[in-house]
C-alpha positions as a printed Julia matrix, in Angstrom:
108×3 Matrix{Float64}:
   5.79   -8.67    7.21
   3.57   -6.03    6.12
   0.06   -6.12    7.77
  -3.24   -4.78    5.71
  -4.84   -1.42    6.52
  -8.32    0.23    5.86
  -8.97    4.19    5.41
 -12.3     5.34    5.54
 -12.71    8.72    3.9
 -16.21   10.5     4.76
 -17.8    11.9     1.35
 -20.57   14.66    1.46
 -21.69   15.6    -2.08
 -21.34   19.37   -2.86
 -24.85   21.16   -3.46
 -26.26   20.03   -6.67
 -24.35   16.66   -7.16
 -26.58   14.02   -7.74
 -25.97   10.04   -6.54
 -25.9     8.9   -10.33
 -23.06   11.74  -10.82
 -21.36   10.53   -7.97
 -20.99    7.35   -9.04
 -20.36    7.96  -12.7
 -17.5     9.87  -11.26
 -16.52    7.35   -8.49
 -16.31    4.45  -11.21
 -13.89    6.72  -13.51
 -12.04    7.22  -10.22
 -11.68    3.56  -10.25
 -11.27    2.65  -13.28
  -8.48    5.37  -14.34
  -6.39    5.85  -11.12
  -7.33    3.16   -8.33
  -7.12   -0.01   -9.98
  -3.74    0.74  -11.06
  -2.64    1.22   -7.94
  -0.48   -2.16   -6.91
  -1.39   -1.53   -3.13
  -4.92   -1.08   -3.02
  -6.7    -4.45   -2.4
 -10.0    -3.72   -2.31
 -12.51   -0.21   -2.4
 -16.11   -0.1    -1.63
 -18.3     3.15   -1.6
 -20.98    2.88    0.89
 -24.4     5.0     1.01
 -24.62    6.3     4.84
 -27.63    8.89    4.38
 -28.53   10.88    1.59
 -25.9    13.1     0.12
 -23.49   11.31    2.73
 -21.08    7.92    1.99
 -17.99    6.72    2.8
 -15.28    5.37    0.48
 -13.8     2.25    2.54
 -10.0     1.41    1.02
  -8.26   -1.74    2.05
  -4.46   -1.3     1.55
  -1.41   -3.96    1.46
   0.13   -1.66    4.0
   0.81    1.45    5.27
   3.34    2.35    2.78
   1.26    1.81    0.35
  -1.7     3.78    1.48
   0.78    6.68    2.08
   2.36    6.13   -1.71
  -1.73    6.22   -3.1
  -2.59    9.34   -1.08
   0.74   11.15   -2.34
  -0.12   10.33   -6.2
  -3.94   11.69   -5.33
  -2.66   15.15   -4.92
  -1.15   15.25   -8.5
  -3.76   13.19  -10.15
  -6.23   15.38  -12.55
  -8.48   12.25  -12.09
  -8.63   12.41   -8.39
  -8.99   16.48   -8.53
 -12.15   16.21  -10.79
 -13.43   13.47   -8.43
 -12.85   15.54   -5.17
 -14.68   18.31   -6.59
 -17.87   16.65   -6.24
 -17.63   16.54   -2.85
 -18.32   19.61   -0.15
 -14.67   19.48    1.55
 -15.6    22.39    3.84
 -15.28   20.18    7.01
 -12.23   18.35    6.26
  -9.84   19.4     8.83
  -6.37   17.72    9.85
  -8.11   16.65   12.47
 -11.01   14.77   10.96
  -8.59   13.21    8.14
  -6.87   11.38   11.18
 -10.04    9.94   11.7
  -9.93    8.4     8.39
  -7.07    5.97    9.28
  -4.95    4.01    9.01
  -6.94    1.05   10.84
  -4.96   -1.98   11.26
  -6.4    -5.77   10.09
  -6.38   -7.97   13.3
  -8.18  -10.57   11.11
  -8.95  -10.79    7.38
 -11.86  -13.29    6.45
 -12.47  -14.15    2.7
């Protein structure tokens, strides 16, 4: 039996990018990429502070998460969305802090 997992991706906007621009790009990313991935159960974007956000994604399984992450690497829509972000602080260590976090219980 597969168990859902959550990834929490921190987002820092690149210099000059507004929240409105970010949210518009996030909607396009959702419509043209995320919504077409069968392993994505839910996605939520939250504001942590001015210019800092988190993308919280619930996947059906670790395998589904890995599949989507691999597809992101080849997607022009994903590249456009990620170009709005300041990736200077992203390291391999910080990327492992994003997940996967296994669900212990899911309440709807």
